[in-house]
N, CA, C and O atoms as CSV, one atom per row, in Angstrom:
chain,resi,resn,atom,element,x,y,z
A,1,MET,N,N,26.998,13.958,-4.878
A,1,MET,CA,C,26.611,14.453,-3.660
A,1,MET,C,C,26.170,13.525,-2.931
A,1,MET,O,O,25.145,13.068,-3.438
A,2,ASN,N,N,26.520,12.880,-1.721
A,2,ASN,CA,C,25.619,11.735,-1.078
A,2,ASN,C,C,24.163,11.814,-0.722
A,2,ASN,O,O,23.745,12.800,-0.115
A,3,ILE,N,N,23.260,10.690,-1.114
A,3,ILE,CA,C,21.862,10.817,-1.153
A,3,ILE,C,C,21.598,10.836,0.307
A,3,ILE,O,O,20.863,11.607,0.924
A,4,GLY,N,N,22.394,9.762,0.799
A,4,GLY,CA,C,21.904,9.616,2.264
A,4,GLY,C,C,22.042,11.162,3.246
A,4,GLY,O,O,21.209,11.405,4.120
A,5,PHE,N,N,22.943,11.898,3.010
A,5,PHE,CA,C,23.033,12.959,3.606
A,5,PHE,C,C,21.828,13.913,3.566
A,5,PHE,O,O,21.408,14.583,4.510
A,6,PHE,N,N,21.227,13.847,2.012
A,6,PHE,CA,C,20.208,14.640,1.998
A,6,PHE,C,C,18.980,14.082,2.433
A,6,PHE,O,O,18.224,14.900,2.956
A,7,ILE,N,N,18.558,12.872,2.359
A,7,ILE,CA,C,17.421,12.146,3.101
A,7,ILE,C,C,17.694,12.862,4.665
A,7,ILE,O,O,16.993,13.766,5.120
A,8,CYS,N,N,18.550,12.413,5.175
A,8,CYS,CA,C,18.532,12.838,6.534
A,8,CYS,C,C,18.496,14.033,7.133
A,8,CYS,O,O,17.861,14.354,8.138
A,9,ILE,N,N,19.260,14.721,6.418
A,9,ILE,CA,C,19.102,16.411,6.864
A,9,ILE,C,C,17.451,16.900,6.899
A,9,ILE,O,O,16.803,17.384,7.828
A,10,VAL,N,N,17.032,16.553,5.425
A,10,VAL,CA,C,15.318,16.565,5.282
A,10,VAL,C,C,14.633,16.113,6.292
A,10,VAL,O,O,14.021,16.953,6.951
A,11,SER,N,N,14.555,14.867,6.638
A,11,SER,CA,C,14.031,14.535,7.650
A,11,SER,C,C,14.217,14.846,9.054
A,11,SER,O,O,13.430,14.592,9.966
A,12,SER,N,N,15.456,15.480,9.136
A,12,SER,CA,C,15.834,15.825,10.450
A,12,SER,C,C,15.002,17.385,10.711
A,12,SER,O,O,14.349,17.830,11.655
A,13,LEU,N,N,15.338,17.849,9.568
A,13,LEU,CA,C,14.443,19.564,9.660
A,13,LEU,C,C,12.774,19.118,9.656
A,13,LEU,O,O,12.007,19.691,10.429
A,14,LEU,N,N,12.422,18.349,8.982
A,14,LEU,CA,C,11.022,17.842,9.044
A,14,LEU,C,C,10.519,17.570,10.576
A,14,LEU,O,O,9.471,18.011,11.047
A,15,PHE,N,N,11.431,16.793,11.229
A,15,PHE,CA,C,11.179,16.520,12.703
A,15,PHE,C,C,11.126,17.644,13.669
A,15,PHE,O,O,10.315,17.808,14.580
A,16,CYS,N,N,12.287,18.511,13.260
A,16,CYS,CA,C,12.191,19.791,14.136
A,16,CYS,C,C,10.895,20.777,13.897
A,16,CYS,O,O,10.448,21.479,14.803
A,17,LEU,N,N,10.467,20.752,12.863
A,17,LEU,CA,C,9.272,21.503,12.337
A,17,LEU,C,C,8.076,20.921,13.253
A,17,LEU,O,O,7.387,21.751,13.846
A,18,PHE,N,N,7.803,19.640,13.397
A,18,PHE,CA,C,6.709,18.870,13.952
A,18,PHE,C,C,6.984,19.093,15.601
A,18,PHE,O,O,6.054,19.075,16.407
A,19,ALA,N,N,8.161,19.273,15.928
A,19,ALA,CA,C,8.507,19.722,17.261
A,19,ALA,C,C,8.207,20.913,17.808
A,19,ALA,O,O,8.024,21.239,18.981
A,20,LEU,N,N,8.170,21.747,16.423
A,20,LEU,CA,C,8.016,23.385,16.875
A,20,LEU,C,C,6.353,23.466,17.001
A,20,LEU,O,O,5.788,24.153,17.851
A,21,ILE,N,N,5.549,22.502,15.833
A,21,ILE,CA,C,4.270,22.355,15.854
A,21,ILE,C,C,3.604,21.924,17.411
A,21,ILE,O,O,2.609,22.429,17.932
A,22,PHE,N,N,4.295,21.064,17.849
A,22,PHE,CA,C,3.686,20.775,19.113
A,22,PHE,C,C,4.152,21.370,20.211
A,22,PHE,O,O,3.600,21.137,21.287
A,23,THR,N,N,5.250,22.241,20.133
A,23,THR,CA,C,5.767,23.170,21.014
A,23,THR,C,C,4.631,24.101,21.496
A,23,THR,O,O,4.229,24.184,22.656
A,24,PHE,N,N,4.141,24.843,20.341
A,24,PHE,CA,C,3.575,25.896,20.092
A,24,PHE,C,C,2.081,25.737,20.338
A,24,PHE,O,O,1.519,26.727,20.806
A,25,LEU,N,N,1.240,24.500,20.067
A,25,LEU,CA,C,0.058,24.067,20.163
A,25,LEU,C,C,-0.338,23.738,21.347
A,25,LEU,O,O,-1.377,24.092,21.905
A,26,LYS,N,N,0.700,22.882,21.842
A,26,LYS,CA,C,0.723,22.185,23.110
A,26,LYS,C,C,-0.517,21.251,23.418
A,26,LYS,O,O,-0.483,20.163,22.843
A,27,GLY,N,N,-1.360,21.442,24.048
A,27,GLY,CA,C,-2.531,20.329,24.248
A,27,GLY,C,C,-3.123,19.904,23.046
A,27,GLY,O,O,-3.476,18.786,22.673
A,28,LYS,N,N,-3.178,21.413,22.318
A,28,LYS,CA,C,-4.293,21.058,21.198
A,28,LYS,C,C,-3.791,20.367,20.296
A,28,LYS,O,O,-4.620,19.864,19.536
A,29,ALA,N,N,-2.374,20.075,20.022
A,29,ALA,CA,C,-1.567,19.182,19.034
A,29,ALA,C,C,-1.984,17.498,19.271
A,29,ALA,O,O,-1.559,16.593,18.554
A,30,ALA,N,N,-2.856,17.328,20.373
A,30,ALA,CA,C,-3.041,15.999,20.804
A,30,ALA,C,C,-3.637,15.477,19.652
A,30,ALA,O,O,-3.406,14.297,19.387
A,31,MET,N,N,-4.432,16.198,18.845
A,31,MET,CA,C,-5.426,15.729,17.695
A,31,MET,C,C,-4.411,15.205,16.673
A,31,MET,O,O,-4.922,14.456,15.840
A,32,LEU,N,N,-3.191,15.402,16.546
A,32,LEU,CA,C,-2.425,15.187,15.765
A,32,LEU,C,C,-1.633,14.184,15.684
A,32,LEU,O,O,-0.919,13.980,14.702
A,33,ILE,N,N,-1.689,13.208,17.046
A,33,ILE,CA,C,-0.989,12.127,17.478
A,33,ILE,C,C,-2.012,11.036,16.986
A,33,ILE,O,O,-3.210,11.069,17.268
A,34,SER,N,N,-1.290,9.874,16.067
A,34,SER,CA,C,-1.823,8.780,15.570
A,34,SER,C,C,-2.640,7.958,16.556
A,34,SER,O,O,-2.296,7.420,17.608
A,35,GLY,N,N,-3.898,8.007,15.891
A,35,GLY,CA,C,-4.568,7.058,17.110
A,35,GLY,C,C,-5.386,7.693,17.926
A,35,GLY,O,O,-6.456,7.159,18.218
A,36,PHE,N,N,-5.060,8.871,18.414
A,36,PHE,CA,C,-5.528,9.501,19.514
A,36,PHE,C,C,-6.835,10.400,18.931
A,36,PHE,O,O,-7.742,10.662,19.721
A,37,ASN,N,N,-6.904,10.814,17.683
A,37,ASN,CA,C,-7.676,11.449,16.881
A,37,ASN,C,C,-8.994,10.757,16.727
A,37,ASN,O,O,-10.053,11.378,16.628
A,38,THR,N,N,-8.873,9.120,16.705
A,38,THR,CA,C,-10.033,8.051,16.477
A,38,THR,C,C,-10.713,7.895,17.502
A,38,THR,O,O,-11.786,7.313,17.346
A,39,LEU,N,N,-10.249,8.457,19.215
A,39,LEU,CA,C,-11.440,7.848,20.177
A,39,LEU,C,C,-12.109,8.967,20.225
A,39,LEU,O,O,-11.837,10.085,19.786
A,40,SER,N,N,-13.330,8.424,21.002
A,40,SER,CA,C,-14.184,9.672,21.165
A,40,SER,C,C,-13.912,10.607,21.956
A,40,SER,O,O,-12.904,10.600,22.663
A,41,LYS,N,N,-14.866,11.635,21.941
A,41,LYS,CA,C,-14.549,13.036,22.968
A,41,LYS,C,C,-14.725,12.662,24.138
A,41,LYS,O,O,-13.906,13.174,24.901
A,42,GLU,N,N,-15.721,11.724,24.805
A,42,GLU,CA,C,-15.472,11.358,26.181
A,42,GLU,C,C,-13.976,10.653,26.415
A,42,GLU,O,O,-13.384,11.078,27.407
A,43,GLN,N,N,-13.415,9.820,25.778
A,43,GLN,CA,C,-12.608,9.029,26.097
A,43,GLN,C,C,-11.344,10.175,25.783
A,43,GLN,O,O,-10.657,10.461,26.763
A,44,ARG,N,N,-11.113,10.627,24.896
A,44,ARG,CA,C,-10.062,11.972,24.699
A,44,ARG,C,C,-9.828,12.851,25.910
A,44,ARG,O,O,-8.747,13.315,26.272
A,45,GLU,N,N,-11.070,13.011,26.503
A,45,GLU,CA,C,-11.188,14.005,27.640
A,45,GLU,C,C,-10.287,13.218,29.260
A,45,GLU,O,O,-9.931,13.956,30.179
A,46,SER,N,N,-10.112,12.008,29.291
A,46,SER,CA,C,-9.739,11.180,30.063
A,46,SER,C,C,-8.148,11.169,30.237
A,46,SER,O,O,-7.533,10.829,31.248
A,47,TYR,N,N,-7.628,11.615,29.032
A,47,TYR,CA,C,-6.180,11.719,29.138
A,47,TYR,C,C,-5.598,13.094,29.366
A,47,TYR,O,O,-6.200,14.148,29.161
A,48,ASP,N,N,-4.098,12.944,29.908
A,48,ASP,CA,C,-3.485,14.183,29.890
A,48,ASP,C,C,-2.753,14.893,28.347
A,48,ASP,O,O,-1.617,14.707,27.910
A,49,LYS,N,N,-3.746,15.646,27.833
A,49,LYS,CA,C,-2.962,16.031,26.518
A,49,LYS,C,C,-1.958,16.900,26.380
A,49,LYS,O,O,-1.289,17.082,25.363
A,50,GLU,N,N,-1.851,17.472,27.484
A,50,GLU,CA,C,-0.550,18.291,27.487
A,50,GLU,C,C,0.669,17.416,27.553
A,50,GLU,O,O,1.637,17.677,26.838
A,51,LYS,N,N,0.674,16.391,28.375
A,51,LYS,CA,C,1.656,15.443,28.671
A,51,LYS,C,C,2.233,14.539,27.545
A,51,LYS,O,O,3.394,14.171,27.367
A,52,MET,N,N,1.184,14.300,26.884
A,52,MET,CA,C,1.611,13.430,25.250
A,52,MET,C,C,1.575,14.211,24.499
A,52,MET,O,O,1.453,13.797,23.346
A,53,CYS,N,N,1.646,15.577,24.672
A,53,CYS,CA,C,2.198,16.483,23.433
A,53,CYS,C,C,3.422,16.671,23.827
A,53,CYS,O,O,4.215,16.372,22.934
A,54,LYS,N,N,3.974,17.083,24.900
A,54,LYS,CA,C,5.156,17.186,25.616
A,54,LYS,C,C,6.329,15.816,25.122
A,54,LYS,O,O,7.436,15.836,24.583
A,55,ASP,N,N,5.404,14.663,25.636
A,55,ASP,CA,C,6.346,13.476,25.126
A,55,ASP,C,C,6.557,13.135,23.637
A,55,ASP,O,O,7.648,12.673,23.302
A,56,GLN,N,N,5.516,13.347,22.652
A,56,GLN,CA,C,5.637,13.732,21.129
A,56,GLN,C,C,6.599,14.553,20.801
A,56,GLN,O,O,7.550,14.162,20.124
A,57,ARG,N,N,6.517,15.459,21.114
A,57,ARG,CA,C,7.575,16.863,20.850
A,57,ARG,C,C,9.002,16.051,21.337
A,57,ARG,O,O,9.802,15.814,20.431
A,58,ASN,N,N,9.224,15.780,22.194
A,58,ASN,CA,C,10.428,15.035,22.691
A,58,ASN,C,C,11.012,13.796,22.109
A,58,ASN,O,O,12.158,13.471,22.420
A,59,ALA,N,N,10.299,13.082,21.285
A,59,ALA,CA,C,10.366,12.217,20.385
A,59,ALA,C,C,10.437,12.606,19.168
A,59,ALA,O,O,11.235,11.929,18.521
A,60,PHE,N,N,9.894,13.477,18.551
A,60,PHE,CA,C,10.311,14.466,17.364
A,60,PHE,C,C,11.985,15.031,17.556
A,60,PHE,O,O,12.903,14.909,16.745
A,61,LEU,N,N,12.005,15.611,18.775
A,61,LEU,CA,C,13.399,16.226,18.818
A,61,LEU,C,C,14.578,15.360,18.967
A,61,LEU,O,O,15.722,15.804,18.883
A,62,LEU,N,N,14.248,13.881,19.231
A,62,LEU,CA,C,15.225,12.658,19.442
A,62,LEU,C,C,15.315,12.780,18.160
A,62,LEU,O,O,16.290,13.327,17.644
A,63,TRP,N,N,14.201,12.235,17.386
A,63,TRP,CA,C,14.705,11.588,16.182
A,63,TRP,C,C,15.228,12.632,15.142
A,63,TRP,O,O,15.852,12.268,14.145
A,64,ALA,N,N,14.908,14.142,15.452
A,64,ALA,CA,C,15.564,14.997,14.492
A,64,ALA,C,C,17.636,15.025,14.823
A,64,ALA,O,O,18.611,15.368,14.155
A,65,VAL,N,N,17.448,14.542,15.998
A,65,VAL,CA,C,19.036,14.613,16.426
A,65,VAL,C,C,19.741,13.599,15.920
A,65,VAL,O,O,20.861,13.746,15.432
A,66,ILE,N,N,19.039,12.337,16.017
A,66,ILE,CA,C,19.362,11.258,15.055
A,66,ILE,C,C,19.829,11.010,13.884
A,66,ILE,O,O,20.761,10.321,13.468
A,67,LEU,N,N,19.021,11.694,13.390
A,67,LEU,CA,C,19.287,12.084,11.945
A,67,LEU,C,C,20.057,12.996,11.260
A,67,LEU,O,O,20.624,12.849,10.178
A,68,GLY,N,N,20.008,14.456,12.376
A,68,GLY,CA,C,20.519,15.410,12.122
A,68,GLY,C,C,22.428,14.836,12.385
A,68,GLY,O,O,23.347,15.125,11.620
A,69,VAL,N,N,22.525,14.141,13.449
A,69,VAL,CA,C,23.891,13.799,13.508
A,69,VAL,C,C,24.306,12.741,12.448
A,69,VAL,O,O,25.506,12.788,12.179
A,70,GLY,N,N,23.673,11.912,11.863
A,70,GLY,CA,C,23.744,10.632,11.048
A,70,GLY,C,C,24.127,11.838,9.361
A,70,GLY,O,O,24.930,11.499,8.491
A,71,SER,N,N,23.411,13.007,9.330
A,71,SER,CA,C,23.575,13.566,8.148
A,71,SER,C,C,24.983,14.629,8.235
A,71,SER,O,O,25.512,15.014,7.192
A,72,ILE,N,N,25.490,15.030,9.552
A,72,ILE,CA,C,26.642,15.577,9.570
A,72,ILE,C,C,27.753,14.388,9.448
A,72,ILE,O,O,28.675,14.436,8.634
A,73,LEU,N,N,27.561,13.401,10.290
A,73,LEU,CA,C,28.554,12.213,9.668
A,73,LEU,C,C,28.801,11.813,8.510
A,73,LEU,O,O,29.893,11.705,7.954
A,74,SER,N,N,27.300,11.483,7.960
A,74,SER,CA,C,27.657,11.385,6.305
A,74,SER,C,C,28.507,12.092,5.064
A,74,SER,O,O,29.034,11.706,4.021
A,75,TYR,N,N,28.319,13.482,5.848
A,75,TYR,CA,C,28.788,14.357,5.001
A,75,TYR,C,C,30.370,14.417,5.225
A,75,TYR,O,O,31.193,14.325,4.314
A,76,PHE,N,N,30.639,14.569,6.461
A,76,PHE,CA,C,32.132,14.526,6.905
A,76,PHE,C,C,32.971,13.573,7.036
A,76,PHE,O,O,34.168,13.808,6.871
A,77,ILE,N,N,32.527,12.312,7.356
A,77,ILE,CA,C,33.363,10.998,7.806
A,77,ILE,C,C,32.953,10.036,6.572
A,77,ILE,O,O,33.742,9.851,5.646
A,78,SER,N,N,31.546,9.373,6.616
A,78,SER,CA,C,31.544,8.450,5.505
A,78,SER,C,C,29.817,8.492,5.339
A,78,SER,O,O,28.950,8.607,6.205
A,79,GLU,N,N,29.708,8.345,3.799
A,79,GLU,CA,C,28.544,7.964,3.317
A,79,GLU,C,C,27.682,7.044,4.223
A,79,GLU,O,O,26.497,7.301,4.436
A,80,TYR,N,N,28.319,5.951,4.754
A,80,TYR,CA,C,27.495,4.967,5.239
A,80,TYR,C,C,27.025,5.477,6.684
A,80,TYR,O,O,26.309,4.663,7.266
A,81,ALA,N,N,27.284,6.643,7.363
A,81,ALA,CA,C,26.711,7.082,8.657
A,81,ALA,C,C,25.252,7.401,8.334
A,81,ALA,O,O,24.456,7.289,9.266
A,82,ALA,N,N,24.802,7.776,7.159
A,82,ALA,CA,C,23.167,7.771,6.958
A,82,ALA,C,C,22.703,6.822,7.255
A,82,ALA,O,O,22.078,6.799,8.315
A,83,PRO,N,N,22.809,5.623,6.443
A,83,PRO,CA,C,22.033,4.363,6.787
A,83,PRO,C,C,22.283,3.689,7.890
A,83,PRO,O,O,21.586,2.689,8.065
A,84,ALA,N,N,23.076,3.947,8.685
A,84,ALA,CA,C,23.249,3.549,10.117
A,84,ALA,C,C,22.761,4.732,11.091
A,84,ALA,O,O,22.699,4.435,12.284
A,85,ALA,N,N,22.457,5.860,10.769
A,85,ALA,CA,C,21.679,6.764,11.549
A,85,ALA,C,C,19.935,6.163,11.239
A,85,ALA,O,O,19.148,5.860,12.136
A,86,PHE,N,N,19.693,6.117,9.997
A,86,PHE,CA,C,18.383,5.628,9.625
A,86,PHE,C,C,17.988,4.655,10.574
A,86,PHE,O,O,16.997,4.677,11.305
A,87,ALA,N,N,19.172,3.515,10.447
A,87,ALA,CA,C,18.769,2.219,11.279
A,87,ALA,C,C,18.397,2.613,12.629
A,87,ALA,O,O,17.375,2.059,13.034
A,88,VAL,N,N,18.951,3.415,13.425
A,88,VAL,CA,C,19.145,3.354,14.520
A,88,VAL,C,C,17.552,4.288,14.677
A,88,VAL,O,O,16.654,3.856,15.400
A,89,TRP,N,N,17.427,5.434,13.979
A,89,TRP,CA,C,15.899,5.867,13.823
A,89,TRP,C,C,15.026,4.838,13.925
A,89,TRP,O,O,14.163,4.837,14.803
A,90,LEU,N,N,15.178,3.686,12.888
A,90,LEU,CA,C,14.157,2.590,12.906
A,90,LEU,C,C,13.604,2.156,14.203
A,90,LEU,O,O,12.440,2.279,14.585
A,91,VAL,N,N,14.687,1.588,14.878
A,91,VAL,CA,C,15.002,1.141,16.054
A,91,VAL,C,C,13.846,1.785,16.916
A,91,VAL,O,O,12.736,1.345,17.215
A,92,VAL,N,N,14.691,3.378,17.316
A,92,VAL,CA,C,13.731,4.001,18.200
A,92,VAL,C,C,12.186,4.180,17.980
A,92,VAL,O,O,11.250,4.152,18.780
A,93,PHE,N,N,12.237,4.363,16.703
A,93,PHE,CA,C,10.848,4.686,15.922
A,93,PHE,C,C,9.511,3.612,16.362
A,93,PHE,O,O,8.424,3.914,16.853
A,94,PHE,N,N,10.073,2.222,15.969
A,94,PHE,CA,C,9.608,1.315,16.427
A,94,PHE,C,C,9.340,0.598,17.701
A,94,PHE,O,O,8.690,-0.412,17.970
A,95,LYS,N,N,10.118,1.524,18.476
A,95,LYS,CA,C,10.378,0.600,20.090
A,95,LYS,C,C,8.644,1.558,20.605
A,95,LYS,O,O,7.824,0.964,21.305
A,96,ASP,N,N,8.432,2.746,20.203
A,96,ASP,CA,C,7.209,3.466,20.718
A,96,ASP,C,C,5.936,3.199,19.686
A,96,ASP,O,O,4.882,3.820,19.822
A,97,VAL,N,N,6.096,2.420,18.862
A,97,VAL,CA,C,4.955,1.979,18.164
A,97,VAL,C,C,4.168,0.972,18.830
A,97,VAL,O,O,4.781,-0.066,19.082
A,98,HIS,N,N,2.809,1.035,19.218
A,98,HIS,CA,C,1.818,0.444,19.718
A,98,HIS,C,C,0.350,0.385,18.909
A,98,HIS,O,O,-0.188,1.343,18.352
A,99,LEU,N,N,-0.213,-1.130,18.996
A,99,LEU,CA,C,-1.176,-1.354,18.090
A,99,LEU,C,C,-2.429,-1.094,19.338
A,99,LEU,O,O,-3.555,-0.756,18.972
A,100,ASP,N,N,-2.170,-1.251,20.550
A,100,ASP,CA,C,-3.341,-1.601,21.311
A,100,ASP,C,C,-3.167,0.043,21.991
A,100,ASP,O,O,-2.207,0.678,22.429
A,101,GLU,N,N,-4.753,0.352,21.801
A,101,GLU,CA,C,-4.960,1.647,22.688
A,101,GLU,C,C,-4.509,1.946,24.069
A,101,GLU,O,O,-4.361,3.112,24.435
A,102,GLU,N,N,-4.261,0.827,24.930
A,102,GLU,CA,C,-4.069,0.750,26.148
A,102,GLU,C,C,-2.491,1.066,26.203
A,102,GLU,O,O,-1.990,1.964,26.879
A,103,LYS,N,N,-1.974,0.392,25.582
A,103,LYS,CA,C,-0.240,0.225,25.760
A,103,LYS,C,C,0.023,1.887,24.918
A,103,LYS,O,O,0.951,2.549,25.383
A,104,ALA,N,N,-0.700,2.451,23.846
A,104,ALA,CA,C,-0.262,3.533,23.327
A,104,ALA,C,C,-0.714,4.929,24.343
A,104,ALA,O,O,-0.029,5.952,24.335
A,105,PHE,N,N,-1.798,4.802,25.085
A,105,PHE,CA,C,-1.931,6.253,25.637
A,105,PHE,C,C,-2.420,5.604,27.223
A,105,PHE,O,O,-3.081,6.348,27.947
A,106,GLY,N,N,-2.182,4.668,27.549
A,106,GLY,CA,C,-2.204,4.246,29.216
A,106,GLY,C,C,-1.409,4.991,30.094
A,106,GLY,O,O,-1.877,5.346,31.176
A,107,LYS,N,N,-0.226,5.281,29.752
A,107,LYS,CA,C,0.463,6.417,31.196
A,107,LYS,C,C,0.208,7.686,30.750
A,107,LYS,O,O,0.933,8.567,31.212
A,108,TYR,N,N,-0.951,8.115,29.681
A,108,TYR,CA,C,-1.570,9.464,30.023
A,108,TYR,C,C,-2.610,9.633,30.545
A,108,TYR,O,O,-3.216,10.703,30.606
A,109,LYS,N,N,-2.997,8.424,31.056
A,109,LYS,CA,C,-4.337,8.565,31.723
A,109,LYS,C,C,-4.656,9.073,33.123
A,109,LYS,O,O,-4.090,8.540,34.078
A,110,ARG,N,N,-5.515,10.059,33.311
A,110,ARG,CA,C,-5.592,11.132,34.243
A,110,ARG,C,C,-6.382,10.095,35.241
A,110,ARG,O,O,-7.180,9.215,34.916
A,111,LYS,N,N,-5.855,10.512,36.747
A,111,LYS,CA,C,-5.895,9.828,38.062
A,111,LYS,C,C,-7.296,10.157,38.220
A,111,LYS,O,O,-8.088,9.266,38.529
A,112,ASP,N,N,-7.711,11.447,38.023
A,112,ASP,CA,C,-9.325,12.047,38.447
A,112,ASP,C,C,-10.544,11.906,37.707
A,112,ASP,O,O,-11.610,12.479,37.934
A,113,LYS,N,N,-10.213,10.882,36.570
A,113,LYS,CA,C,-11.267,10.473,35.714
A,113,LYS,C,C,-11.203,8.966,35.410
A,113,LYS,O,O,-12.047,8.447,34.680
């Protein structure tokens, strides 16, 4: 059997699970976002947690779709579809990685604070 298929399908299911967590916990899930939990409590209050969680949920869903399509194509068409889907996922993933706090969370800053 195709190892790429299994890696893509398991990753897709995990990302769906993470999306569900962010869907149900809403603003409380903001503490699960990388880097946000290291901010002080005063700094965290100045950000729109609901919007952050919604965007993170949407990112997880996009990742799940990319890898899910890769697993389906890998199973039915060619085993090379899984590595291609993983490469696309890497590009989408690293597009949203920011080392600077302002770049990572700047668009979620509340106007009233």
